[in-house]
Each structure stands twice: as structure tokens, then as C-alpha cells.
C-alpha angles and dihedrals in degrees: 000000000000117000124242095268093052091049089050092052093049091048091052092048090050092050092050091049091051092046094050099040105031101038098060089050098046105025115205092000090056092049090049091052091048091050090048090052087060101043107027132068118255118250114269113238115210134157116237089253092053094047091046090052090047090054092049090052092051087053092045090238120147099184143008128214113258118259124241115285108226095185107049117053093186099066123094092245095048112150112266120233097165110111090205088068097038104093113054089150107036096166111086128197109270111243090202098055119088122224088256091058096253117134120242106236104167142036092248092063092045093054096036102043122355099051091053091052091054092047091052091053092049090046096050102036111021121023103010134233124296109221113262089239120036127181121274117257117221112200119213126191108229101179144347119210131185110212142133131256107200101322096328120104109226141178116226122198123193114205139181122205108208110204112219105252101175089117090059115010095182091080123058122192118188113176116212117218133170122196126191124185133173109273093218096050117130107211132350118328134208115258134208110207123196133199098240107230110238123167113229119250112287094017120110124201113258117259110273114264124221108266141158110290114262111236115245113250146109119330118248088257090056090047089054093048090051087065092051093254131126131230137215140190127209121193109228096197090062087061099042132351117252096235140068093248089064097058092098088053134050120044093320091054092044092054090046093045092240096308128127121268129268114235094262098040118122123273131214095279092061091041092054089046089051088054091051088053090052089053087053088054088056093048088058088063097045113089092206092064131071096216092192090064104050118135126194130217134184138163130218110334088005089052085062090050091048092056091046091050091049092048095050103036114056091192094077108096102203139355136213106203108192124194092328097158123167112016089023128054098333116102110253089217093062121103098211128112114322116025139199087261092061093053090044090056126097094268098057111013090100089072090068142045116276090247090067090076090072092073092060092049129030092001131049137219094273090060092065108112092217139022139204096276087066092052089055088047090057087065092060134153090020120087120265127185114203115199141181142159132242110211111058094354101092092112091074092051105230093198091051089055091047091053091050089053088050090050092054091054098089091059092051090049091049088056092050099261134118126260128212091288094229143054093202115100103247124230117262114285093019108135115218099189107130094101135049089262107063135182139182132167110205124205095243130086134256097333138103093215103096094050098051095093092050092047093050091049087052094045093048089073089066105025120060131184117244115278110244118232092245091054090050090054092048091050091053091053093054 
């Protein structure tokens, strides 16, 4: 083990080497990196297992309960799909009761007091806190292409959002975004943006499960274009890696200067949501987009991110939350399919704040100060469509998501909007879309595809295509 003086000599030599070799090649960027090498801490490199263990030690936890096993029905922790065993904690936190026990009776108290209490609980215990100041994102247009999608002429822009890393040049974050709008649009158009599903490095998609055949028909992008809207796709892994080893990189690592997280620091779900908000910043500068009518869609883990983004950024107009399950729209207190313990394990804990691990160890689900119905309630009064499948999608607990949507209803009603209109779990393929909280369970598997037409019908009540000048003139004559 070298002593302190030897380490100092080696560090100085390394700095001189970087300054002499990198700077001539990269100019000012090289000099900045060389200076950073002298004055800033190096990024910490940990495996997911090492960082998970570090988090447990910070929490003084020695062991976590095992998650549900969705593959082996013979083990003691086999996933439960029996509704009779699904509700060990049927009483949920009341979104309309203040911490002091007083009931929220008006919108002013909701906006002025209760909503902030719920946000604080989610920040501290569930999703983590976004830093008060985050780096600026500079969007650069990479290419513009005229093409057709189906029979609709479109203009597709590929963009990269470079996150300012002057505070820590060792980490580069370049957000990938694609925007497509109708070529014949006159004026700015509404846009539906999706979190593009990308498996993290080293992870292969699961083998396809037997499911009901998906009817042939237009893609979701073509369905959106048919309404005169545009569509966009943002790549989450270019914002933050989808693994625990990546927590000292990406936007989280950049803000932490390459150091491990504190227990209430943000996880990947909030980081992905932050990236979606930065895309919305760009849309506000693009004359082809109506930035006040941007919807967001995500499936599975990105369904979780969609709901988080909608809850925290009031600028999103509508959300399609597909098969989000535990950590998304599913009630944490439900014993059905995926559990809190699964998300707290080494494969998924990075989605959440470190504090979340407590509820899979010394504490239980009923100790959580908030639940998923309150996350949906944070979206109020804006419209949210909760979706799940039937065959092969039991892991995400469709009924648990439905019950969360029901639980958000009182907040929507307080704010003058409509709830689901029922507390009875509707049969498969029954659309509940008359209120601002909507739900439908389709008969397919773990896919958003079958519910796109229903979502677009729902969203069309709130999002409208631009009115063409000729139509405006006709309207004035009538």
C-alpha cells in the first residue's frame, strides 16, 4: 500500500500526463479535463451489489425479505395471484387528511398544504429528491428528414440534449430525442412522447409469453398522426443507466460529481422523468410543437417513469401509464405479483431512493407514509389513463392499479373533476374513460398496444389538433 506522499506524486504525474497529452488533442476541453483531474474527485466505481450493500449499511439493515418469485410456484415466496390473499393492509393513507389530522375540504388547502406533504414523503422515502439546481441542457439538431409514415408525409428531427458538465467533466450525458410532426401541418401540433424501451447492457428481453394475438392495424404513431398530432421518443438510458452500477454516472452521477448517493437522493425513475421535462423545455422552443399539449406514454418500468413525470411536472397535459406495476400505479400494500421487496432488490433498487429499502427490511409495506393512489392524485386535475393487460400481465397487478386509480378519485373530485365513476373492478376490455382518471385492462399481455385506441379516444377530449385557417374562416361565417 503506497504512503500518502507516493500517492501524491503519482497523482501529480497523472495530471501532467493528462495536461500534456489530452490538451493538445482536445483544446479547451482537454485543459478543462486536465484541471478537473487535479481538483475534482474521481468517479467511484461500484457494482450494483456493492452499492446496494453500501445503502443497506447506511440504513443499518443486515437483510431484506426476499421478493416474490414469479417463476417457481413451489417456493415459499412464490408470487401470489390469489385475490383472497392480496390485501393484508386494506386501509390506505388518506390523501385528503393533513399530517395534523385535519381534513382537506377545499382546493386551496390541497394546493397550499396537503400536496406539499405528499410530495415530501415521496421525495424522502420513495423516489428521492432531485437537486435544487441541475445542469442546463443544450439541445442540438442532428438531422432533419422528410419521409412518410404510412401514407402521411412527416418531418423527423433527431436531437441530442447535451447536459452541461463543466462542474464535473468526467461524466458526459447526451440525451437522445426524436421528434416527428406532420409535414403538412399549419401551425404547432400536439405531441405524444414515449419513453423508448431499451434494455440495459447485458440484459436480454424475456422470452415471449403466449398471449392473445394482437390485431393487425396501424402503429400507435400512425394512430397519432391520423389525429393531426406529432409523436416523439426519448431514450431513458441516455439520461440515466438502468442499473445500480450506473448511479455514479448519468445525470445522477453528474450532479453528485461521481460519488455514491445519499439515502434520499433521486433514483432512475426521477432521473428519467427529469429528462422528459428537459425534452418539454425543448418543445417550447420548437415552432412545430404545441408545448402546452404534450402527452407522455411509457410501458412497464417506463410506465412508472411516466407516472412520476406526470406527478412532478404540471406542464404535461395527459399521460398513458401502461403496465407500470410496483413502483408505479400499483398499490405498494397489495400482495399480488411484484412486491416492494422485488423493487428493493439489487436488480431494481436504483429506480428508487435508498430509503425505500427500509420497507423491505425492518419496516413493512404498511409503514410507507404514502401509496400509489397518492402519486396518481399528484397528477390532478390533469387526465391520466392507467392501463394493464390480462393474459401474461399478472405481475403488474391490474386490480392493484385500478384500486389506486379509485383511491385518487377524491382528490380529482375536490378539484372539480370526475373520478373513475365506480369502485367495482371492471371486466376485461371495459373502458372507464368518462372521468379525468381513466382505466382499462385489455385482453393481451405485457404490452401497451391494445389500449392505444382507447387512450387516444380519452386523450382527444383534452388534446386538439390545430385549427386550420380555412376552418377558422368557416367558423366565423356560421
